[in-house]
N, C-alpha and C positions, 0 to 999 in steps of 0.2 A: 816507596822510594828507597827504603833501606835494604831491599833484597838485591844482592849483588850477583845472583846466579846467572842473570841474563846479560851482565855487563861484558862488553867486548873490548872496551878501551878505557884508558884513563884520560880525562880531559882536565888540564889545569888552565884555569881562566884568570888572567891577570888584568886588573884595571879597576877603576872606581865603581863602587857598588851602591853606596848609600847617599850619593849626592843628588840634588835636583838638577840634572844635566842630561843631555841626550846620550853622552857616552855611558853614563851610569844606567840610564834607562835600557839601553841596548844590552848591557851586561846583565842586568837583572832579568830581562825577558828571556834571553838566550839561556842563562843559568837556570831559570825556573823550568823551562822546557826540557833542558838536558837532564835535570834532576827528575822530572816526572817521567821522562821517556823510559827509564830503567835499563838503558843499553850502554851507558857509560858510567864510570866512577868519577864523580865530579869533585874538584877542589877549586875554590875561588880565593883569589889573593887580591884584596883591595889594598890601597896605599896604607902605610903604617899611620900616617897622620891624617887620614880621611875624617873630615868633620861631617857627621850625618845631617843632611838637610831634607832628604826625600821622605815622603810619607807613602809607604807601600806595604800592604799586608804580605806581599811575596818575600819581603826581607825576613820575616819570621821563619819561613821555611828554609830560606837560603842560609840562615845562621848555622845550620847543621853542616854546611859545606865551607864555611868561611874560616880561614886559618886564624883569623883574629879572635875567633870564639871557640874553636875546637881543634883538636889535633888531627891533621890531615892523614888519611890512609889511602894507599894505592893497592890495586890488585895486580896479579901477575899477567900483565897485558901491555901492549904498546902505550906510550905516553905521548899525548899531543899537548903542546903548550901554546895557548892562544893569548896574544897580547893585544888588548884594545885599550889604549891609554894615550895620554898626551904629556910630553912629547914622546915619540917612539924611541925605544931603547935599542942600543947596538948590540948589547951582550947576548950571545946565543945561549939558550937554555941547554944544559948538558943532557944527553941521552933522550932527547925528545924531538918529535917532528914540530918544527917551529912555524907557527902561523902568525902573521901580523894582520890585524884588522884595522883599517884606517880609512876615513873619508878625507876628501880634500875639496877646497872651494874655488881655487884659482886655476888658471889654464896650464900651469906646470907645477911640479914638485920641486922643493929645494934640493940642491945637489946632494947634500948630506943624507937626505931621506932616500934618494935613489940608491945610494950605496948600501944603506941599511936594508932596504926592501929586497935588493938582489941577493942578499945573504940568506934571507928566509926561504923556507921550503915552499911556501905559498903566501900570497897576499890577498886578503879579502877586502873588498870595498863595496859600498852599498848601491852604486848606480853605474850605468853605462858611461855617463859623463866622467865619473871618477876613473873608471878603467881606461878610457881614452887618454885622460891626463897622465896617468901613470905610465902607459906605454909610450906616449909622446915624449915623456921626460927621460926615458931610457930604462924603465923597469922591464925585465924579461916578460914578454906577453904571455908565455906559457904559464907563468906563475900567478898572473893577475886574474882573479875570479870575482864575479859579482855575487855577493850574498846580500840580498836586499833587506832593508829594515821592514818593519811591519807594525801592525796594531793588534791589540787584544779585542776581538769583537764582543766579548762579554762586558767590556768597559766602554769602548768607543762605539756607540750605537745611537741611532736617532731616537730610540725609545729610552725614556728615563726622565728624571726630574729636570725641570727647566726653571732655574732660579730667576726671580725678578731682578732686573738691573736698575740702577738709580737714574733712569731716564724715561721721559714720556715719548721719545721718538720711536717711530714704528720700525724703521729700517736700520739695521745695525751691521756695519762692516767690522771685521775683527782682524787685529794684527797680533800675532803671538811670536815672541822671540826677543832677543836683545835689540834695542833700538839703536843699532849701530850702522855705520857707513856700509859695511859689506852686505848687510841684510837689506839695504835699500830703504830704511825707514824714512830718511829725508826725502826720498823720491815720493813715497806714499803721502807724506805730510804735505808736500807741495801740491801734488795732484788733488788731494782731498780739499784743500782750501781754495783751489782754483775751480773745482767742480761744483762746490756747494756754498751756501750761505747759512746763516742762523735760521732763516725762514724755512729751509728745507727740513722735511720730516726724516732726518737722517742723523746717525751718530757713529763715530769711530771709536771702537773699544780697543784700547791698547793694553795688552798683557805683556809687560816688560819682563825680561829674564836676566839673571846674572848681574844685577846692578851692584851687589855687594861682594861678588866673587869674581868669576872669570871674565866679565865684561866691565868690571869696575873702572870708572873714568872714561868709558867709551860711549855710554848711553846718552839719550837725548832728553832727560827730564827737564832741563832748563829750557831747551827749545820748545818743548811741548807747553810748558807753563807760559812762555812768551806768546805763543800762538793763541792759546786759550784766552789770554788777556786782551787780544786784539778785537776791537768792535766788529760785530757782524760775522764772526767766525763760526763755522758749523761746530756742533757739539763734539767734544772729545772726552771720553772717560779713560782714566789711567789707573793702572794697578801694577804693582811689582812684587806682591807677596808670592811665596812658593805655594803651589797648589798640588794636591794629589792628582793622580790620573782620573779618579772619579770626579773631582772638582773641575778638572780641565774639560772633561766630557760635558759636564753641565754648562760650562761657559760656552763651549762650541754650540750646544743646542740652543742657547739663548740668543745667538746671533744668526745672521742671514748669509753672509759671504765672508770667506777668509781671503785676505789680500797679502801677498808675499812678493813684492817686486824686487827681489834680491839682485845684488851684483854678483854674488858668488854663493852657491850652496852645493854641498856634496849630495844631499838628499832632500832635506826639508821635512822633518818629522811632523811639524804642525799642519802642513798641507794634507798629509795622509790621514792624520787624526781627525782633522776637520771634515774631510770627505767621509770618513767612517761614520761621523755623527750627522751626516745629511746636508753638509754645506758644499756648494760649489766653491772653487778656488780661482783666484786671479794670480797667476805666477809668470815669472820671466821665462821666455823660451830660450833654450840653449844650455840649460843647467841640469841639476840633479833631478828635477821633477819631470823631465821629458819622458822618463820610463812609465809614469803612471798618470800623467795629466794630459788630456787633449781637449778638443772643443766640445766633446760630449759631456764632460764633467766640470768644465770651467772655461776660462778665457786665458789666452796666451798673449803676453806683452812682448812685442819684438824688442830686440836689443842689439847694440853694436859692441864690439870688443874695444876696450880702452887699455892701451899699453901702459904698464907701470915701470918697465925697465927690467934689468937683470939682478938688481939688489933691492929687496923689499923687506922692510922691518928688520934689517940687519942680516938677512939670509941671502945667500947666493943661489941663483937659479941657472940651469943649463941653457937657458935661452930667455928671450923676452917674455915676461909673464904678464897676463892681462886679466881684467875682470870684465863683466858685462855691464853695459850702461843701458838700462831699460828706457824706453821711449815714454817720457812723462806725458806728452800730448795724447798718445794712445791710451795711457792709463787714465787720464782725465775723462776721455770719452767712454772708456769701459766702466768706470765707476758710475757715471751718469746713466749708462745703459742698464746696468744692474739695478739701480735705484728705480728706474722708470719701467723695468720689466721684472717685477718680483716673481711672477709666475715662472718665467724661464729659470730664475735662480732656484726655485723649489724643484722644478723638473730635473735640472742638472744635479741638484743636490741628492735626489733620490738615486739617480744613476751613479753618482759618485760613491754613495754608501754601498751599493751593490758591488762595485768594483773593489773598493778598499776592504770590505768585510768578507769577500770570498777569494780574492786573488792575492791580497797583500797582508796576510796575517802572520803573526810571529810563528805559528805552527808551521806554515809553509817555509818560512825563512830557516827555521831550525832543521827541517827535513832536508833542505838544500845544503845546509852546512854539513849535516851528517853524510850526505851523498858525496861531498868532496872528500871527507875523511875516508869513506869507503874506497874511493878511487886510489887514494894514497896507500892505504893499509890492507886492502883486500878484505875488509869486513863487510857486514851486512846490517849496519846499524840503522840506516834510513828505512829500509823495509820493515824492520822490527819495530822501530819507533812509530811508524805510521799507524799502528793499531791504537796507540795512545794519543797521537797528535793529529788525528784525522780531522777533516772539516765537520763543522756542526751547522745545521740549517735551522735558524730561529725564525720567528714570525716576521721580523723586519726584512730578512732576506727573501722570504716567500713573497712579501708585499712588493719589494723592489723588483723581483722577477715578474710579478704581475704587471707592474708599470712598464717594464721593458717589453713584455709581450704586447701590451696595449700600444706602445709606441711603434712596434714593428708590424702592427696590424694582425697579430696572431690572437684574435679575440677569444677563441675557444680556450686557448692556453691561459690567457689572462683571467677568464672567468673561473677556471679550475684553481688557479693560485689564490684568487680572491676568496673563494669558498673555503680553501684550506686555512686562510687567515681567520675567517669568521669562526671556523671550528675550534681554533686554538684559544679564542676569546681573550687574548692579551695584546691585541693591536692597539696602540695609542689612539686616543680619540680623533685627532685631526686626520690620521691616516685611515682610521675606520670610516670616517665620514667620506673621505675621498673614494674609498673602495665602494661604499654604498652608492655614491653619486655616479660612479662609473657603471655599476650594475643597472641603475635606473636608466642611464643613457643607452646602454645596450638594449634594454627592454623597449625603449622608444624606437630604435632602429628596427627591431623585430615586430613592432606594433603590438607588443604585449602590455597593453595599457594598464590592466588591473595589477599586474606584478610591478610595473613602474610606480604606480600609486602607493603600493605597499612599501617599496623601498623609500619613497619620499616621506611617508609617515614615520618610518623608522628613523630617518635622518632628522626629522623635525623633533622627534622625541629625545634624541641625543643632544641636539644643539638648536634650540628654537631660533628661527629667523636667520639661519646661516645663508650667506649670499649664494652659495652653490645650490642649496636646496631651492631657494627662490628662483634661480635661473632655470634649473631643470624643470621646475613646476611651470614656468612660463613657456618653455618649449613643449611641455606636455599639453598645456592649454591650447597652444597653437595647433598641435596635432589634432586636437578635438574641435578645432575651428572656433574656439572661444577667444576671439581676437581681442575683444575689449579687456578681458582678464589678463591675457598675455601682455598686451601693450601697457597696461597699468603697472604690472610687476617689472617689466623691462625699464619703464620710465623711472620707477622708484630706484632701481639699481643704478641707473645712470646718474640720478640726482645724488646718490650716495657713493659715487665712484671713488673718492679718495679713500674711503673705508674699504670698499669692495676690492680694489686692486691689491691690497695687502692681505686680504683674508681668503680670496679665492684659491682653491687648490686644483680645480678642473681646467683652469686656463681661460677664464672669462677675460675678454679684451674689450676695450671701448668700441673698437670698430665692429666687433661682433654684435655687441648690444645695439649699435646703430643699425646694422643690417637687419637684425631680427625685428627691431621696431619698425623699420621701413617696410618690411614684408607684411607686418600686421596692418600698417596704414594702407598699403596697396589693396589688401583684402577687405579693408573697411571702406574703400572707395576714395582715397585721398592720394592720388598718384603724384601730384606736385609736392606735397609734404614728404612723401616717400622718397622722391628723387633728391630732395635736399638732404635727407638723412644719409642716403647712399653716397652722395658726393662728400658729405662730411666724413663718412667712414674712410673714403679714399684719401682724405687729407691726413688722417691718422695712419693709414696703411695703404699706400698706393698699390701694393701687391695683393690686395684682398680680392679674390676672384668673384666672390658672392656680391660684393659691392659693384664691380664692373658689370656683372650680369644683371643686377637689379637696375642699374642706370640704363642699360640697353632695353630692358623691358619697359621702363618709363618712357624712353624716347619712342619706342615702337608704339606705345599707347597713344601718343599725341601725333603720330604720323611722321616723325622726323627719322626717316629710314637711314640717312647718311650717318647721323650721330649714333643711332642704334647699332649700325653695322660696325662702326669704329669701336664702340665699347664691347660689343660681342666678340670681336676679334681679340681684343685685349683680354677678355675673360677666358677665351679658349686657349690663348697662349699660357695663361696661368693655370688653367684646369681644363685639359682637353675634353673631359667628359661633357662640357657644355656644348660641344659641337652638335648641331642638328636639333637643338631644343627650341630654337626660335626660327620661324620661317619669315624671311624678309624678301620682299618683291625686288628682284635684282634690276628690274626696269626703271625703278624710281631713282 
């Protein structure tokens, strides 16, 4: 990092560096990458009165570029001055290309900011939402560029320590951020207490931020205490201590779903960090998260705009400014759905980690930043820095790609990725078990029963009695026409369903267990009992084609062709492959 021979530019970066805040996090990460890139001479200027609250090993390296610790030096090259601070300053740095980096949360910028931003050479903002706000407010659209925030995949990953939390509840929602009006914490709290009671196996973990600094006096500690004291309230855990990035990653991994029903967000760093750690997210639609959250990695809460006027918090705006108002009723339904479908949460979480850790890294953000400087100054810093800041594929990325291939039906690709994960030998246990169970299931489809049995034995050796091993073994027994054994295991899983639904990774559902049990009963000669289970499966999931087809078989068996035809038509609508599998006498 000390070799200046490849440096093409001077970059002076002004803004908080040592605080536990999103502004300082962004400055640290961009500064760290710029220093490592070797293509710029870096100078960092934190506030004179900055009180260090962040815990980050990167600060040790950045001390060499911090004017509060060392004498700054520049090379004979153009100077770029980036300001990422609050509030934005009007004074133009002399002799430098001036970049303002700024997020925003409401529908318009204050008038004074529009004037400042139009004086800068370029304005960087982290999301498409922010860019639209800036342009709508009157900032020159040619100046406004999206430089997204990111995550460090070496820190924010599904692999790593998972600390025990002080709760016995199995399912954990997580909120990270200041418990403020703008961030919609009151909306979450209302939805949570409407969705659940103390009897539910659920907990809301609240990681508050800025209670003693930038959000002082705005947070909801008193409201949380009042709600927690109310009888029959679902469990809430609360913490407001500053945590390192590594500790935050551990907290994310200890929970199941991150919820951020914000009224206004320019980006929402906790959502991206949670995704990187394997959590799906529940976020408001129409804000800063639209760039990286869709229904494949989470759930979107609809919202309406609520006008606040043209003067808000003492600032004048060029038009009526508004915030989003998320639909609390939809949020209630979504929280219940997540709790009742933990497997979907895990599936979306794996997809979320792949997206965040491959497409939304700080490396990629810094390279985009450098590409903007290259446009301005005719340099080639981005291509040179790519050698250092290129993508790295770790085992969890390979695993997530395997799961994506499986979801897309590309089984050969999935198998190749799973084998690469096995070769690396550092896949966390729960994901290793999932990979083994996937391989065992593939073997069943191909009728490679001996290999399937070997995978099941390996899984049993890693985690005895795991529900997924028991289920795949039941399917294996059914394939061997060992119907009594299969039915016994399936019945045991149903009897232990409350535990199974939170532990399964392969997507066992109660309606599937009922259908598999019904099939076993049919083969054992109990069609009436089988039909009852198929019909029970349809109560849980009316769109289960196997249950529809099974009921059709049962009705055909007792000669009720009319009902058999009705159920068969229903099954074919849901799964066309069932067409032609049952012959029904059309004359009856």
